[in-house]
C-alpha positions in Angstrom: 74.6 59.6 107.9 73.8 61.4 111.2 75.0 58.3 113.1 78.4 58.2 111.6 80.0 59.9 114.7 78.0 57.8 117.2 80.2 56.0 119.8 80.2 52.2 119.6 79.3 52.2 123.3 76.6 54.7 124.3 77.9 57.5 126.5 75.9 59.3 129.1 76.8 63.0 128.9 75.9 65.8 131.2 74.2 68.9 129.8 76.9 71.2 128.2 78.2 73.9 130.6 79.1 77.4 129.5 81.2 78.2 132.6 84.2 80.5 131.8 87.5 78.6 131.9 90.6 80.7 131.9 93.4 80.0 129.5 95.7 79.6 132.5 93.5 77.0 134.1 93.1 75.2 130.8 96.8 75.1 130.3 97.1 73.2 133.6 94.6 70.5 132.6 97.1 68.2 130.9 96.5 65.0 132.8 99.9 65.1 134.4 100.1 63.4 137.8 96.4 62.5 137.6 95.2 66.1 137.0 92.2 66.9 134.9 92.7 66.6 131.2 90.9 69.1 129.0 90.9 69.8 125.2 89.2 72.8 123.7 87.7 72.9 120.2 86.3 76.2 118.8 86.4 77.6 122.3 84.4 74.8 123.9 86.2 72.8 126.6 85.9 69.1 126.6 86.8 66.8 129.6 88.9 64.0 128.1 90.3 62.9 131.4 89.2 59.3 131.0 90.8 58.8 127.6 94.5 57.5 127.8 95.2 58.9 124.4 95.2 62.5 125.8 97.2 61.6 129.0 101.0 62.0 129.2 102.6 59.5 126.7 99.3 59.2 124.7 99.2 59.9 121.0 97.0 63.0 121.4 98.6 64.4 124.6 99.9 67.4 122.5 96.2 68.7 122.5 95.8 68.5 126.3 95.5 71.8 128.0 95.0 73.7 124.8 92.4 74.8 122.2 93.6 72.4 119.5 91.2 73.6 116.8 93.8 74.3 114.1 95.6 71.1 114.6 92.4 69.0 114.5 91.3 70.8 111.3 94.6 70.0 109.7 94.6 66.4 111.1 98.0 67.2 112.7 99.6 66.2 116.0 102.5 68.7 115.5 102.8 71.0 118.6 103.2 74.0 116.2 99.8 73.4 114.8 98.0 73.4 118.2 96.3 76.8 118.1 92.7 78.2 118.6 93.0 80.0 115.2 91.0 78.3 112.4 89.0 81.1 110.6 91.7 81.4 107.9 91.6 77.7 107.0 90.2 76.4 103.7 86.6 75.1 103.7 87.7 71.5 103.5 89.7 71.8 106.8 86.9 73.7 108.5 84.7 70.7 107.6 87.2 68.4 109.2 87.1 70.6 112.3 83.3 70.5 112.4 83.5 66.7 112.2 86.0 66.6 115.1 83.7 68.9 117.1 80.7 66.5 116.5 82.9 63.5 117.4 84.0 65.1 120.7 80.4 66.3 121.5 79.1 62.7 121.4 81.9 61.3 123.7 83.0 64.0 126.2 81.3 66.4 128.5 81.6 70.1 127.6 82.7 71.6 130.9 82.9 75.3 129.8 84.1 77.9 127.4 87.6 79.4 127.1 87.4 82.9 128.5 87.7 85.5 125.8 87.5 82.9 123.0 86.9 84.5 119.7 86.9 81.3 117.7 83.4 80.0 118.6 
């Protein structure tokens, strides 16, 4: 079952970075006007710049520039669910979040860690 999250087309990823990324900088990485597009999960910041779904007008753009852990755990694209807080969620939603983290880890470079993140 380990391969269930493998991308259909192999992806060459860089080693994960642990550079601190400020919440302010992350909030600017929304893909608007060709800018970088980042999504954080459990405090780790993924570069999703090449995926149109996270760009303005894309179905997951609500996650861009944020730690979207709670929304991903709840399988929600509602702006009010986009939050780094996930520790209080039920185990089944935490499992969904772990699955999303694995999915992202196999497709996108980890470019840093949100400064001060307590949700690692």
